[in-house]
C-alpha positions as CSV (number, residue, x, y, z in Angstrom):
1,X,10.8,-1.5,-21.3
2,X,9.8,1.0,-19.6
3,X,11.6,4.5,-18.0
4,X,12.1,4.9,-14.7
5,X,9.8,7.3,-13.9
6,X,7.2,5.1,-15.2
7,X,8.3,2.0,-13.4
8,X,5.3,0.3,-11.0
9,X,6.0,0.7,-7.3
10,X,5.1,-2.3,-6.1
11,X,3.1,-3.0,-2.8
12,X,6.2,-5.0,-1.0
13,X,9.5,-4.1,-0.3
14,X,12.8,-5.5,-1.1
15,X,15.8,-6.0,1.3
16,X,16.6,-4.0,3.8
17,X,12.8,-2.4,3.4
18,X,13.7,-0.8,0.2
19,X,11.5,-0.3,-3.0
20,X,10.8,-2.3,-5.5
21,X,9.7,-1.5,-8.8
22,X,8.1,-3.2,-11.9
23,X,9.5,-2.2,-15.2
24,X,7.5,-4.0,-18.2
25,X,5.0,-2.9,-21.0
26,X,2.4,-5.7,-19.7
27,X,-0.2,-3.2,-17.4
28,X,-2.1,-6.9,-17.7
29,X,0.7,-9.1,-16.9
30,X,1.2,-11.8,-14.0
31,X,3.2,-9.7,-11.9
32,X,1.1,-6.6,-12.5
33,X,-2.3,-8.6,-11.8
34,X,-0.8,-10.0,-8.6
35,X,0.3,-6.3,-7.0
36,X,-3.0,-5.4,-8.2
37,X,-4.1,-8.0,-5.8
38,X,-2.1,-7.5,-3.0
39,X,-2.9,-4.4,-2.7
40,X,-6.4,-4.9,-2.9
41,X,-5.5,-7.3,0.5
42,X,-3.8,-4.5,1.7
43,X,-6.2,-1.9,1.4
44,X,-9.2,-4.0,3.0
45,X,-6.9,-5.0,5.7
46,X,-6.7,-1.2,6.8
47,X,-10.1,-1.0,5.9
48,X,-10.5,-3.9,8.8
49,X,-8.0,-2.8,10.8
50,X,-9.8,0.8,11.3
51,X,-12.8,-0.7,11.9
52,X,-11.1,-2.4,14.9
53,X,-9.0,0.8,16.1
54,X,-12.3,2.9,16.7
55,X,-13.3,0.0,18.9
56,X,-10.5,-0.4,20.8
57,X,-10.6,3.4,21.3
58,X,-14.2,3.1,22.8
59,X,-13.6,0.5,25.3
60,X,-12.4,3.1,28.3
61,X,-10.8,-0.3,30.4
62,X,-8.2,-1.2,26.9
63,X,-4.7,-3.0,27.8
64,X,-1.9,-0.4,27.2
65,X,-0.3,-3.5,25.4
66,X,-3.3,-3.9,23.0
67,X,-3.3,-0.2,22.5
68,X,0.5,-0.8,21.8
69,X,-0.4,-3.9,19.4
70,X,-2.6,-1.6,17.7
71,X,-0.4,1.3,17.3
72,X,2.1,-1.4,15.5
73,X,-0.6,-2.5,12.9
74,X,-2.0,1.1,12.6
75,X,1.4,1.8,11.6
76,X,2.2,-1.4,9.3
77,X,-1.2,-0.5,7.3
78,X,-0.6,2.6,6.6
79,X,3.1,2.3,5.2
80,X,1.3,-0.3,3.0
81,X,-1.9,2.4,2.0
82,X,1.1,5.2,1.5
83,X,2.5,3.2,-0.8
84,X,-0.2,2.1,-2.7
85,X,-1.5,5.4,-3.4
86,X,2.0,6.6,-4.4
87,X,2.1,3.9,-6.9
88,X,-1.3,4.5,-8.3
89,X,-0.4,8.6,-8.1
90,X,2.8,7.5,-10.4
91,X,0.9,5.1,-12.5
92,X,-2.0,7.7,-13.1
93,X,0.4,10.5,-13.9
94,X,2.0,8.4,-16.8
95,X,-1.0,7.3,-18.0
96,X,-2.7,11.2,-18.5
97,X,-1.1,13.1,-21.4
98,X,0.8,15.8,-20.0
99,X,-0.8,19.1,-19.3
100,X,0.9,22.5,-20.6
């Protein structure tokens, strides 16, 4: 079993929007692969949403309700991307040898 600082932050939340962690020695296990796949989907969706945002912001006649929806979706995508970045940063820190 891995220690707390070696646990992987998963790309989804638990009850009350609390972070979920994976504790395993298997980097290629089922749950690790599932987390990798979900992260890839989240990053892909964020990329698509960024393209939509650019188009929407270029439309001078965009409806205010459409802008609110866009901001809500961007906030969700940003939350997901930050969680992926945090998780991957922790994985890098654990896998790299400590430098003095």
